[in-house]
N, C-alpha and C positions, 0 to 999 in steps of 0.2 A: 524480456518477455515472461513474465512470473509463471512460474509450475506451481499450479493445485496441489496436486496429487490425490492425496485420500482426504482434502479438502472438500473436494467436488462430492464427498459421500455424505457430509454435512451438510450440502445446499448449498456451498457458497462454490457457484460454478462460473463465476467472473470475478478477476481481481479488484473490483471495486467493491464486491461483498464483504471480503475478508474483513475491514473494521465493522460489519454492521453485525458480525459475529461477536455480540457483548459477553462479558461475563458473568454467570449467576453468583458469584460469590470471590471471594478474596481471602488469602491467606497471609495474617500477619507476619511477616519473618523478620520484623526489627526487633522483635524482643528474643533475647536465647538465654536461655539458664545453662550457666556455664559450671554452676556449683551446685549441687544437689541439695545442699544445707536449705538453699534460698526459694524452693518450689511453693509456690502457693496453696491452697488448700485444696482438697478431693474435689473431682467431676469439672474441673477446668483443664482445657485445650494447653497444653503448651510446645514449646521448643526446646528441647535438651540438645547438647552436643557433651560427646565423649567419644572411650574408646570401647568398641565392641569387645568382649570377653572371650568370645569365640568358644562360649559353653549354650548354643541352643539344642534345646531337647524337645521331642514330639512325642506327643500321646493320645492315643485316640480314646474319645470320649463316646456315646450314645447319647445322638440324637435326641430329645425325651418329642420331639415331635413326628420327626419322620421314620424313629428306631434305627437309623444308620447311624454309623460312627464315625466322625468328623476329626481330621486332624487340631488338636491344641498345641503351638508351640512355647518357649518361653526362652530367655538368652538375660545376658546383663550387661549394662553399658558403666565404663568407670570415669569419674570426672578427674580434673587435673590433682583433684586432692585425694584419690584412692576412693572418695564415696561412690558405691554402687546403687543404680536403681535398676530393677526388676523391668521386662517389657513381658507382655505376652499377647497373642494373634492366635485368630482360627484360620483354616484353611490351607490351601497349598503353600509349602515350603519351599521348594528348590526354587524357585525366582526369589522370593526373600532373602535366604542364605546366598544366593549367587550375588545378590545388591550388597547384601552385611559385610561381606567378604570384600567388595571393590572399594568398601572404605579404612584398612586396616588402622590409621591413623587416627582420623577425627570424623565421628560419625554425627550427622543430625537429624535425629527422628523428632516428630510430631504425634503427637498423641492423648489422652485423656487420662488423668492422674485420678487412680482409684485404690482401694484399699482392701487386703484381700488375704487373708490367713496372717495377720500381724505385721503386711507387708505393703509397701506401698507397692503399685504396680504403674507402668504405663501403659495403656489399653489400645489394642489395634493401634498400633505406631504406622506413619508411612516416613518413607525417607525421603529428606528436601536435599536436593541437589545444592552443593557448596554455593552454587554461582547465585543461588535466588536468595540467601540471608542477605539481610537489610533491607528488601524491598517487601513492597507489597504485591502479591501474588496472586494474579486474576485465575478464577477456576471456571474453566469450560465445559459443559457437558460433552461427552464424546457420543460416539456410535459404537451400541454394541456389537463386539466382535470384529469390527471393524477398525477405529480409529479410537485409541484410548485418550483417557482428559490428559495425561502427559504428551501425548504427541500432539495432539490438536491443540495444547499452549507453546510447544514448540515451531509448529508450520507456521502458525499465525503471529509470533513474535519476529520470524524469521523474514515475513512477507508487510509486516503491519507498517514500517516508517514510507514504505514505496505506497502503499495502496490507499493509507490514507487522504493523500491530496484527491486522487479518484473520488473517494469514496465523496470528502466534502464538497466537489464541484459538484457531484450528484445531484447532495442533499439540497446545495442553494440553489441549483434550477428549479425544485420544488419549490422553496422558501419565496422565491423572488416576486410570488402571485401576492405576496402582502408588501405593506409600503416597507422599504426600508430602515434603518437606522435605530432608534430608540422603541417605537412601536412591536417591532420583532422581538427586540432583546427584554422588552418586558412582558411578551406573552412568554416568551421561553423561561422569563426569570434567571437567566445569563449573567452570570459575571464577566467579568472584561476580558475572558479567553476567546482567542479566536475558534471555529470550527473545528477547524484541525487540530488545537490544542485539546479541545474539547471531548473528541473522538479518542486521542492518545492517552490521556488523562484518565479515561473509562476503561482503557485495557491495562494501563502500568502507571499507577498515581502516586505520586511522592507521600501520602497517607489514606487511612480509608474514609476520613472526612473529605479530601479532595475525591476520591471514586463517587463517596454518594454524590455529590454536587454534579458530577459528570453525567452520571446515570439520571439525574433528576431531569437535567437539562435536555438529556437525549429521549427520554420518553416525554417530555414534552412536544422535543422535535417531532416525535413519533405519529402522538396526537394532533397535531396540527396538520401534517401531511396526509393521514388519514381523513381529516377535516374538507383539506385542498381538494383531493382527489374527490370523494364526492360531492363537492361542488361541481367538479368537471363532468363525472358520470351519473348524477342524480336527476338533472333537468330534463324531462322527458323533451323530444323532440317533436317540434309544432309545425305542421303544416299546413297552408290554406287548401279548404276543399269547400263542395258546395253544403249549404248546410241543410240538414234534418229537421223540416219542420211538419206540425201534425194536430191540430187542433180537438183532437177526439179524446184527452187524454184523460176527462172526468170520464166520459163511455166507458172507457177500458178498465179502468176501477172500480165500476158499480158490479165486473163479472167476480170480482176477489169475493169470495164467501167468509171472509173474517176480516174485522177491523185490523186497518193499518196501524201500529205505531205512529206517533209524533216523527220520530227520528225516521221511519220504512219515508212517511210520507215526502220528509225534508231531503233523504236522500234520491228517490225518485224525481223529485222537483229538480234537485241541481243537475241530474242526468239529462235529462229530458232540455235542459238550459244549455249545457256542454254540447248537447248534439244539434241543438237549432243555430250555434256559433259557425263562421266560415274557418274554422280550423279546428285540426285533428286536438283530441285531448285524451288525457290517459287517469283512470280513476280508479284507485283501489277502494273496494268495499269489503273492510274490517270489522268483524266482531265478534264474539265468542259464539260456540254452540249452542244450534238451536236459538240463536237474534230473531231468524227471518232476513239471511241474508238474498236471500235468490230472488226473491220475489222482487226484489230491486231492480236486477237484470234484464228476469222476465218481462215486468212493465216497459224496459228502456228496449227493448229488441222486438215485443211489440208493436211499439210506437214508430220503429225504423221500418219496420213490415206491411203497414199501415201506410205509411210514406212513400212505399214502393222502393226502399232498401232492402237489403240482404245484411244478416247476421251469422255465426257461425260459434258456437259454444263449445269448448274443447273441456272433458269431464275426465277425471283421472282413472274409471273404470266402466264399465259397460252397464255394471248395475246402477248407479250413479245417474249415466246417461239415459238408461231407460226411464228412470224416475224422473229425471226433467223434463224429458217428451211426453210423459202421461200426463206431468201437473200442466204444461203447457196446454197441452190438445183440450184437458177439460175446463182451461178457463176460457180457452179463446177459439175453439174448435175451427174457426171459417181461418185461421191462421195456416193450417195443415202442416206442422212442422215435420222436417224430414230425420227420422232417427241412423245414424251412417253408422255401419260397422262391417267386417270383414266380408259379409257375405252382400251388401247392396251392390247390385249392377248399375243402378239407374245414372242417369246425365244428372249432376249436381250443381252445374253454374246458373241454372235459371231457378232454384230453389232460393222461398225465401228466408228462412228459418233452418238451420243444419245443426243437428246434436252428434254429438261422437266421440270418441276417447282418439288416441294418437292417430285412428284409421283416417281421419279426416287428413293429416300430413300426408297421406301418399295418395290422396286423390285429386284432380281437377276442380277445384269447388268455385273457379272465378274469381272476381273482385268480390270485395266485402267493404261493407261500411262502417259494420262494427265487430270485434271480437271479443269474444270472452273469455276467460280462462278463469275456470270452478278451482278451487283449490290450487292457488298459481306456486304453490313451493313445490308441489310434485312435478314441475315441467321446466327444463331447463329454459335463459332465454332464447336459446337457438330454435327450441321447438316452438313456443309461444311467438317468437318472429316468424317462422313460417307459415303462420295463416293469415298475417297482416304485410299490408304496403304502406307507405308513408303517409297515405290519404286516408288510413282507416282510425278509427276510434277505438281503443284500448279499454276494457274494462276486466279489472283481475279482482277474484274475490280470495280472502284467505281467513280462515276459521281461527286461526292462532291468533291469539290478541296480539296485537302490539303496541307496547308503551309507547307514550307520544314521543319520547324521546329518538327511541330507534327508529319510529316512523320518519322522524325528519332525517337522522340519518341514514336511515335504507333506502328511502324513497323521496326525498329532496322535496322539491317543488309539485309533487304528483298530487293531485286532487285526492283526498282522504274522507272516505265518509265512514265514520264509527257509529258502531250500533252498541249501547249501553243495557237497554231495557227489556226484555222478556215480555211475552204475550201472558203468560202462565206462568205462576207463581211455583218454585221448585224446590223442595226440600230433601237435597242430596247429601248423604251422610258418607265419607272414605275413612275406613279405617286398614292401618295397618296390620297385618296378621301373619304370627310367626305359626312353625311345624304346629308347637305345643298348642295354638289357638285354634288350629285347623278345625278340630271337633266342633266347636262352638258356630265358629263361621259356616261348617257345611248342616247344620242342624238349621239355622237361621234361613239358609236360602233354600231348603227342603221344605220349611212352613211357608214358606213367600209360593215357592211354585204351586205347592197344594193348593194353597187359595188362588190360584188363576195368574199369577203373576209370572214372566218368563224371564228366563235366567240368561246372561252370554258370558261363557267362558273362555280368554282370549289366553293363549300359548304365545310361546317365542318362535317357536318351529313348528314347522309344518312335518319336516322328517326328524328323526332321532338320530341325529348327526354330530351336533355339534357339542362340545364338553366345556366344562368350566375349566379354569385355571385348578393346579393344583388339584384337582380330582378326575378321577378316571370314569365318574357318573355322566353320559350324556344327559342334556335337558330333555325333558318330556315333550313327545310329537302331541300333535292334536290327536294322532288316531288312540293313543298310548291312555290319555286324559279323557276322551270318550268313552273307553271302553270300560278306566274306573267308574265312571258317571252312570253308565248304563246297567251297572248294577243298583244303581239308587234309583233312577227311574228307568225302567227297561220301556223299551220302545218309542220314549218320549226326546231321543237325543236326536237331534241333526248336524254334520260336518263341514263346514264351508273353511275352504281355502284357496288361494291362487289356483291350485289343478284342479279344482271340479269347475265342470263345465258350468254355461249361463244356466243352460235347463235343470239343472240338478240343484243349483244357487236358486233358482227363481222358487223351484219346487220346495226346497228347506225354508225359505220364507213364507210361502205360501202355507206350509204346512204350522210354522209358529203363529200366522195371523189368524189361521182356522182352528186352534188348538191341538192340532193334531199331534206336534209335538211342541213341547215347552221349554227345551234347553238348543243352546246353538254352542259349538264348541269352534272357535276360529280361528286365525290368525287376524293382525292387526288387516286383512280384507275388507273388514268391517268397521276400519278406524275414522271413518269420514263420510258426512253424508246422509247415508243411508238411515230410515227410519224402520225403527223395529217394533210391531205395535204389542205393546202392554209390556214392554223391557222395563222391568226396574230392579234387576241384581244385576250384578258386575264384579265378577273374578277375575284378575290379573294375575296369573300365574308366572314366577320367576318377575316380578314386578322391575325388578332392578334391572331389567334387560330393559328397558323402555323408557326413552326422553320423556321429560316434563311435557312437551306440547302432544307426543302419540298418545299418554297415558290423561290428559284432560280431554282429548279430542275420543275416546274410547269412554271416558265417564260420559260425555256429551251422548251418548246413546241412549242414557236412561230418562225414563219420564219427559219424553218430549214435549206433552201435553200436558204436564205440571204435576205435584205432587210428589210422594213417598219416593225415595231409588237408595240404595247401600250399595258403593263399589268397595271392595277387598282388594287390598294390595297385597297379594302371596309372597312370604318369602319363605321356601322351602328350605332357605340353607342362610347362615349368616352372610350378611353383607359389607360392604366396608362402611364406612364412618362418612364417607361422601357421597356414598349410594342413598344411606340413611337420612342422610340430608335434605337430599332432592326428593324423595319422597314425602318426609314429613312435609315440607313445603308445597306438595299436592294434596295431601291430606288436610293440612290447615285454611283451605278456601278454595271455595268454588268459584272465586271472581276470574276469570280467565285473565284482564286487565293486570291483579293484582300479582296473581302466578308468574306471568310472563315477565314481570319487576324482579320476582324475586330469583327466577332463573335467569333472567338477564346479570343479575348480580351476581349469581354463583358461576356463570359460565362465561359471561363478556357477551362483546356482542357477533363474536366469529367475524365471519368476511364480510366487510362494511360495502363492498365493491358492487355496483349493480348488476356487472355482467356476471357475478359469480362467480370469477376467479382470485383466487388469492394473488396475494402480493407477493413480493419477495419478503423473505422474512416470515413472522407469523402472520396469522389472516388479518390481524386489525395494527397492526406495527409495519414499518419499513424495515426494524431492526431483528433478528433471530434472536431467541431467548427471553421477549421483554413483549406482553400483554400490554396493551393500554387501557387502564382502568376503567370502569363505566364514567365513575365519577368527574375524571379527567376530561373524557371526550363531552362529557354532559359542559364544563365548562368552558372549554374551546368553543365550541357552537356559541356559547353567548358571547366570545370575542369573536369569532368569525363566523358570523352567520352564513349559510347555504344560501 
């Protein structure tokens, strides 16, 4: 029985997973410089061998960023011809000094050549164990303060020969779904190696070229397994049931006080057709913010109600549940929908249309013909399944636009109704604003509010308790931000967050609607679905703390009935290049589908399994430390259709 020891802390909790923990790089220890007059040019990484002179000296120099003193150590090694090479390193001295003295006769150092003060230096050296010389050595990520890079390499090396057959057997079991022989080898672009050999060469290759080939093959193996997993999980279960038929659709549509787009009409007709079939269906209504997704499911449940059936709509918060209830009541008052919340006591098992939040999950609501989940990403698979049985039609809504490829990967053969056209043209501008540009931003939104527009300010935290890395200053709270803006707009500020009572939230929104208030300071509780009358300006404070989808959802609150709007992504502090790239993507387009394509390529697909459970290793890969590139998944999809 293999003992995994500290490897368990790295996620390797079963022996067969050991070979799946792939190297993220390699050290070429086949070339060693034993004569210092043959060293290459500066800024090159080299391995040198010599004798430590025993002259380690340490000085403490002030760090120009922190102001604290840090140790800088220098020493010398000597080659067989007596030539010397200085080395220098920062940080703790004692551990390195102990290692240096462990190799009194022959010391292998790996570092980068540099030139300083008229001398050649080997900067930031690490000691290479003699037994690794002449080999291509794998580099694995360690676990900080748990297991070092060297320790994880040693432990994996000890177990690898015994573990490779176990891993290969697991992988073959996955790949057996594809016809054997030439087709699979062609898809994987594999040489004539066996799978066991590929795994072995990925860890301890004979050359860097061999390592690259092995990693390439395993990346394609991961992509194939991801697609095969989706083939198993993404096909909705279909069960026979009684058709739901109603001939009065045209009459229902006449109650709608606005003209439907051609996409909305097509979506309604498609849903009504699915309901009339003698089998269950699963449909995703996907569209950008403000595309009019709700009316499609609302017509569908009206059809079900008129046909004598029952529906339930699961919404992410009580404000949206109330809004949906009011919309359906206004369109078809005779349907008498029921709003379900914590205070609802009446029997629900005979009600035709139920609307509510997770309060629905804790009530006996009887058999349902249709279950609708609005903003489906807010709910777990288990929560959604709790309302439905295998004879229930499922309708899910997502306001996060899903690129076509990701829709195929995530939802497989599920029906997807895609909305791409708005009722009213919008002109939304998005700007990234630093602290130095804040005055211009404040002046602009001030003039907008004075002209009658509404302003929404979104903060990352309800309370002032989270601090940024490397900084002692906490993120601003909703209350703190509200107090600052109160000085600009006295009496016109309202605050809404997750602890705000329903009564206070409703009062705040009514004040905004009536003009008694002009500015809402909130958390992302207002991110989705809710309509704020007259909202044309948005400031997201510490925008780097929000995801692309969140920012796009927030921006979607602006100018719901068309016209001009402005979204400011406010950055009070400097952010990382990666965060800035993400925010620039948001600012570059208002097209949700284009934006989600950009985001998908920045982040990858994430967890591809329909159940939302991560596979072993990374979310998109059977292997640790290796995400599957988006373009590779797209390629494999063309070779192995779901």
